[in-house]
C-alpha positions in Angstrom: 299.9 131.8 206.3 297.6 129.1 204.9 300.5 126.6 205.6 300.7 128.1 209.0 297.0 127.8 209.9 296.7 124.4 208.5 300.1 122.7 209.6 298.8 124.1 213.5 295.2 122.7 212.8 296.6 119.4 211.6 299.6 118.8 213.8 297.9 119.4 217.0 295.6 116.6 216.3 298.7 114.1 216.4 298.9 115.0 219.6 295.3 113.3 220.4 295.4 110.5 217.8 298.3 108.5 219.2 296.4 105.1 219.8 293.6 105.6 216.8 296.5 105.5 214.5 297.6 102.2 215.3 294.2 100.8 215.4 293.4 102.2 211.8 296.4 101.6 210.2 298.3 98.7 212.3 300.9 97.7 213.6 300.6 100.0 216.7 303.3 102.8 216.9 306.0 101.4 219.1 308.5 104.4 219.4 306.3 107.3 221.0 309.3 109.1 221.6 309.6 109.2 217.9 306.0 110.0 217.0 305.8 113.0 219.7 309.3 114.3 218.5 308.1 114.7 215.0 304.7 116.3 216.2 306.5 118.8 218.5 309.6 119.7 215.5 306.6 120.1 213.1 304.2 122.0 215.0 307.7 124.4 215.7 307.7 125.1 211.7 304.2 125.9 211.4 305.4 128.7 213.6 307.9 129.9 211.6 305.5 130.0 208.6 303.1 132.2 210.5 306.5 134.6 211.4 306.9 134.6 207.6 303.7 135.5 206.7 303.8 138.6 209.1 306.4 139.6 207.5 307.9 137.8 204.3 310.6 140.5 203.3 312.3 140.1 206.9 311.9 136.4 206.8 312.6 135.5 203.1 315.9 133.4 203.8 313.2 130.9 206.0 311.3 130.3 203.2 314.2 128.2 201.7 314.0 125.7 204.7 310.3 126.2 204.5 310.3 124.8 200.4 312.8 121.8 201.6 310.4 120.6 204.7 307.2 120.8 202.3 309.2 119.1 198.9 311.3 116.3 201.4 307.7 115.5 202.7 306.4 114.9 199.2 309.6 113.1 198.1 309.4 110.8 201.0 305.9 109.9 200.4 306.3 109.4 196.7 309.1 106.7 197.1 307.1 104.8 200.2 304.1 105.1 197.7 306.1 103.7 194.7 307.4 100.9 197.2 303.8 100.0 198.2 304.3 101.4 201.9 301.6 103.8 202.0 298.1 103.9 200.1 296.8 106.1 197.0 294.8 108.4 200.0 298.3 108.4 202.0 299.6 109.5 198.8 297.2 111.9 197.2 297.0 113.6 200.7 300.4 114.5 200.3 299.5 117.0 197.4 298.8 119.3 199.7 302.3 119.9 201.0 303.2 120.0 197.2 300.9 122.8 196.9 302.4 124.6 199.8 305.8 124.3 198.5 304.7 125.8 195.2 303.0 128.7 197.2 306.6 129.3 199.4 308.3 129.1 195.9 306.0 131.7 194.6 306.5 134.0 197.8 310.3 133.5 198.0 310.6 134.8 193.9 308.2 137.7 194.4 309.8 138.9 197.9 312.2 141.3 197.9 314.9 140.8 200.6 314.3 143.3 203.6 318.1 144.5 203.4 
């Protein structure tokens, strides 16, 4: 539930800060289709997280791609950081996703399948 609520709050914000991101972290975003596509797909995953929270046993199998969603982001940020392509603060902010991945792993291990 935490992952879904947190994600909805953060991702919905992306729809309103497109130009702000370009001003704060130049250069400006020059492919809005990728930006809004990312926001849409990511927002859809937040709905998946909320569904899992309602009935973890029933949706247990969806916890696996949920773990991947979180870990792949953390790995990407770690690689970008080691190559000097993101700041320390951007790298540190990905620890939230690492914690959520660990919570998903815990939920998967503690939840029995509905079947």
